[in-house]
C-alpha positions as CSV (number, residue, x, y, z in Angstrom):
1,M,243.4,179.5,103.2
2,E,245.2,181.4,100.4
3,R,242.0,181.4,98.3
4,I,239.6,183.0,101.1
5,V,242.5,185.7,101.4
6,E,242.2,186.1,97.6
7,F,238.4,186.1,97.8
8,F,238.1,188.6,100.2
9,Q,241.2,190.6,98.9
10,H,239.0,191.2,95.6
11,I,235.1,191.0,96.5
12,S,233.2,193.5,95.1
13,P,230.3,195.4,96.7
14,L,227.8,194.0,94.7
15,T,229.1,189.8,95.6
16,R,228.8,191.5,99.5
17,A,225.2,192.6,99.1
18,L,224.2,189.0,97.6
19,L,225.5,187.2,100.1
20,L,223.8,189.5,102.7
21,A,220.7,189.1,100.8
22,G,220.8,185.2,100.0
23,G,221.8,184.7,103.8
24,L,218.3,186.2,104.5
25,V,216.4,184.7,101.9
26,F,218.1,181.4,102.9
27,F,217.0,181.7,106.5
28,W,213.8,183.2,106.2
29,M,212.7,180.3,103.9
30,I,214.3,177.5,106.8
31,E,211.9,179.7,109.5
32,S,209.0,178.5,107.1
33,I,209.7,174.9,107.4
34,I,211.1,174.5,110.9
35,P,209.8,177.3,112.7
36,L,210.3,177.7,116.5
37,F,207.5,180.3,117.3
38,T,204.6,180.1,115.0
39,F,203.9,184.0,115.3
40,Q,200.1,185.6,114.1
41,Y,202.0,188.6,112.8
42,R,202.1,190.3,109.0
43,R,205.7,188.6,108.0
44,F,205.9,191.0,105.0
45,K,205.0,194.2,106.9
46,H,207.7,193.5,110.1
47,A,210.3,191.9,107.0
48,G,209.9,195.7,105.4
49,L,210.5,197.7,108.7
50,N,213.5,195.6,109.7
51,L,214.9,196.1,106.2
52,F,214.8,199.5,106.7
53,F,217.4,199.9,109.7
54,T,219.3,197.2,107.8
55,A,219.3,199.8,104.8
56,T,220.6,202.5,107.3
57,T,223.5,199.9,108.9
58,I,224.4,199.6,105.4
59,V,224.7,203.3,104.7
60,I,226.3,204.1,107.9
61,N,229.1,200.9,107.4
62,F,229.5,202.5,104.0
63,V,230.7,206.0,105.7
64,F,233.0,204.5,107.8
65,A,234.4,202.0,105.5
66,F,236.7,204.6,104.3
67,A,238.2,205.0,107.6
68,I,238.0,201.3,108.4
69,T,240.1,200.8,105.0
70,L,242.9,203.9,106.0
71,T,243.3,202.0,109.2
72,A,243.5,198.5,108.6
73,D,246.2,199.5,105.5
74,W,248.4,201.7,107.9
75,A,248.3,199.0,110.4
76,N,249.6,196.2,107.9
77,R,252.3,198.7,106.8
78,Q,253.5,199.5,110.0
79,H,253.1,196.2,111.6
80,F,251.0,197.4,114.3
81,G,248.3,196.0,116.3
82,L,248.2,192.7,118.4
83,L,248.3,189.9,115.3
84,H,251.6,191.1,114.1
85,L,253.7,191.0,117.4
86,V,254.3,187.4,116.6
87,N,255.0,185.4,113.0
88,L,251.7,183.6,112.9
89,P,251.1,180.9,110.6
90,L,247.8,182.2,108.3
91,W,245.1,179.6,110.0
92,L,245.9,180.9,113.3
93,F,246.5,184.9,111.9
94,I,242.9,184.6,110.6
95,L,241.3,182.7,113.4
96,L,242.9,185.1,116.2
97,G,242.2,188.1,114.1
98,L,238.2,186.5,113.6
99,M,238.4,186.1,117.3
100,I,239.7,189.8,118.5
101,L,237.4,191.8,116.2
102,D,234.4,189.6,117.4
103,L,235.2,190.4,121.0
104,I,236.0,193.8,120.5
105,S,233.0,195.2,117.7
106,A,230.0,192.5,118.6
107,Y,230.6,191.1,122.3
108,W,232.1,194.4,124.0
109,I,230.2,197.1,122.3
110,H,226.5,194.9,122.7
111,Y,227.7,194.5,126.7
112,I,228.5,198.5,126.8
113,Q,225.2,199.7,125.6
114,H,223.4,197.7,128.3
115,Q,225.2,199.2,130.5
116,V,225.2,202.8,129.7
117,K,221.8,204.1,129.9
118,W,221.8,206.7,127.3
119,M,223.3,203.7,124.3
120,W,220.8,201.4,125.9
121,K,218.0,204.1,124.8
122,F,219.2,203.4,121.1
123,H,219.7,199.7,121.6
124,L,216.5,199.4,122.8
125,V,215.0,199.4,119.4
126,H,216.4,195.9,118.8
127,H,214.8,194.7,121.4
128,T,211.3,196.4,121.1
129,D,210.8,193.1,118.4
130,T,208.5,190.8,119.5
131,W,208.7,188.9,116.7
132,V,212.2,187.7,116.5
133,D,213.3,186.4,113.4
134,T,216.1,186.3,111.0
135,T,215.4,190.1,109.7
136,T,215.8,191.3,113.2
137,A,219.1,190.7,112.9
138,N,219.9,194.0,111.6
139,R,217.1,195.9,113.4
140,H,219.3,198.4,115.1
141,H,218.6,202.2,115.3
142,P,221.0,204.4,113.1
143,G,222.7,205.6,116.6
144,E,223.3,202.1,117.5
145,S,224.8,201.4,113.7
146,V,226.8,204.5,114.6
147,F,228.5,202.7,117.8
148,R,228.9,199.4,116.2
149,A,230.9,200.8,113.2
150,A,233.2,202.9,115.6
151,F,234.0,200.1,117.9
152,T,234.6,198.3,114.3
153,L,237.4,200.8,113.8
154,L,238.9,200.3,117.3
155,A,239.3,196.4,116.9
156,V,240.8,197.2,113.7
157,F,243.5,199.3,115.1
158,V,243.8,197.2,118.4
159,S,244.0,194.1,116.1
160,G,245.9,195.4,113.6
161,S,243.8,193.4,111.0
162,P,244.1,193.9,107.1
163,A,241.2,195.1,104.9
164,W,240.4,191.4,103.6
165,L,240.2,189.9,107.1
166,V,237.7,192.8,108.2
167,L,236.0,191.9,105.0
168,L,235.4,188.6,106.2
169,Y,234.6,189.1,109.9
170,Q,232.0,191.1,108.7
171,T,230.1,188.6,106.2
172,L,230.5,185.9,108.4
173,S,229.1,188.5,111.2
174,A,226.6,189.3,109.0
175,A,225.5,185.8,108.7
176,L,225.5,184.3,111.6
177,S,223.6,187.2,113.2
178,Q,221.1,186.3,110.4
179,F,221.2,182.6,111.8
180,N,221.4,183.0,115.6
181,H,218.0,185.4,115.3
182,A,216.5,183.0,112.5
183,N,213.4,181.3,114.3
184,I,214.5,178.0,113.6
185,R,214.1,175.1,115.7
186,F,217.2,172.6,115.9
187,P,217.3,169.5,117.8
188,K,218.2,170.4,121.7
189,W,221.6,168.2,120.8
190,L,222.6,170.0,117.9
191,D,221.9,173.3,119.1
192,T,224.1,172.7,122.8
193,A,227.0,171.3,120.1
194,I,226.4,174.1,118.0
195,G,226.8,176.8,120.8
196,W,230.2,175.2,122.1
197,I,231.6,176.8,119.4
198,I,229.3,179.8,117.8
199,V,226.5,181.4,119.2
200,S,223.7,179.0,118.8
201,P,219.5,180.0,117.6
202,D,218.6,178.9,121.1
203,M,221.7,180.7,123.0
204,H,220.9,184.0,121.4
205,K,216.9,183.8,121.9
206,V,217.4,183.9,125.6
207,H,218.9,187.5,125.0
208,H,215.9,188.6,123.9
209,H,213.4,187.5,126.5
210,Y,211.2,190.5,127.5
211,T,212.4,190.5,131.0
212,Q,215.6,190.8,133.2
213,P,218.3,189.2,134.2
214,L,217.7,187.3,130.9
215,T,218.1,190.4,128.4
216,D,221.4,191.2,129.9
217,S,222.7,187.7,128.9
218,N,224.3,185.9,125.8
219,Y,225.8,189.0,124.6
220,G,227.7,187.5,121.8
221,N,227.3,187.3,118.2
222,I,230.0,184.8,116.3
223,F,232.0,183.0,119.4
224,S,230.0,181.8,121.9
225,I,233.7,181.5,124.5
226,W,233.1,185.3,125.3
227,D,229.7,185.1,127.2
228,R,231.3,181.6,129.0
229,L,234.6,183.8,129.7
230,F,232.9,187.1,130.9
231,G,230.6,185.3,133.3
232,T,227.8,186.6,131.0
233,Y,226.2,182.9,129.9
234,I,222.4,181.8,130.8
235,K,220.9,178.7,129.6
236,V,217.7,178.4,129.6
237,P,215.6,174.6,129.4
238,D,213.4,175.5,126.6
239,A,213.7,178.1,124.1
240,R,209.8,178.0,123.9
241,D,208.8,179.2,127.5
242,L,210.6,182.8,126.1
243,K,208.6,185.7,125.8
244,Y,210.5,188.5,122.6
245,G,210.3,191.9,123.2
246,I,210.9,194.7,126.5
247,D,208.6,195.0,128.8
248,T,208.5,198.6,128.5
249,H,207.8,198.7,125.3
250,M,205.0,195.3,124.2
251,K,202.2,197.6,122.6
252,E,202.2,197.0,118.9
253,E,201.6,200.5,118.1
254,E,205.0,201.2,119.7
255,H,207.4,198.1,118.3
256,N,206.1,198.1,115.1
257,N,205.6,201.8,113.8
258,M,208.9,202.9,111.9
259,S,208.5,206.8,113.3
260,N,207.8,205.6,117.0
261,L,210.9,203.5,116.6
262,L,213.5,206.1,115.5
263,Q,212.0,208.2,118.0
264,I,212.5,206.2,121.2
265,P,216.0,207.0,122.0
266,F,215.0,210.9,122.1
267,Q,211.7,209.9,124.6
268,D,211.3,209.9,128.1
269,Y,213.2,207.3,129.4
270,R,211.3,204.1,131.2
271,A,213.1,201.0,133.5
272,P,212.5,198.0,132.6
273,I,211.5,195.7,135.7
274,G,215.0,195.3,137.5
275,S,217.0,197.8,135.3
276,K,220.1,198.9,137.0
277,F,219.7,202.2,135.8
278,S,217.5,204.7,138.8
279,D,214.1,206.1,137.7
280,P,211.9,207.5,139.7
281,K,209.1,206.3,138.0
282,P,209.4,202.8,136.2
283,Q,206.7,202.3,133.3
284,T,205.9,199.1,132.1
285,E,203.3,197.8,129.5
286,N,201.9,194.2,129.5
């Protein structure tokens, strides 16, 4: 455990970038070998579009990094936050810290974006992808990236996590998001076993089904316990029966166009079928 702490205390930006890129390349290769779906799409164009949003997310996270680091350093000097209420062994300190960070900066903000109409319009960009693969992991509108970074800051404040633990969390979060978005096929028993601890590919793919209520389920990123605990977990018999996207934006000129994706939060709202948000004239596209 001490080696993990030391590694993330001294990790360089270059090493972090290489880990992010390495994860994408690894899962990209695995998708070619054991795909869940055989998509008929221009794979490199699709990846380029999603990598643009990955780049904007990196820039926004860099801007917030200063505030997050200051908050982490202050909390540890003052022994402020949930992790400092009692003296914990290092392994438990790390585990609980990761769980708190995951709950607030991944599960909660994700759930909230599905409940608040104006936030949903930003998150909608992530759901418009009809070819979900590992590059979809960071397909977030810059506005949504701000929400997520702000909740990471909140999570650091509440937990009192040190900076090295935040870096460990962000690295695991990125890697597991790439994993659970990847277009890979696991034996059912293996995916189920994985899903009892962390979010498995089949578990998260349910969230990307194009209609509700499946869209409003399985919000977790690292730990699968949150969806089970808060009643947002849904299991489907076979992930191959899923259809990706969101029913309001199924036309390729909308979900595969950079300019349109950036404008979606500012366009007239379209209510998905079964939406909780009132809309006198819901629009759908098939």
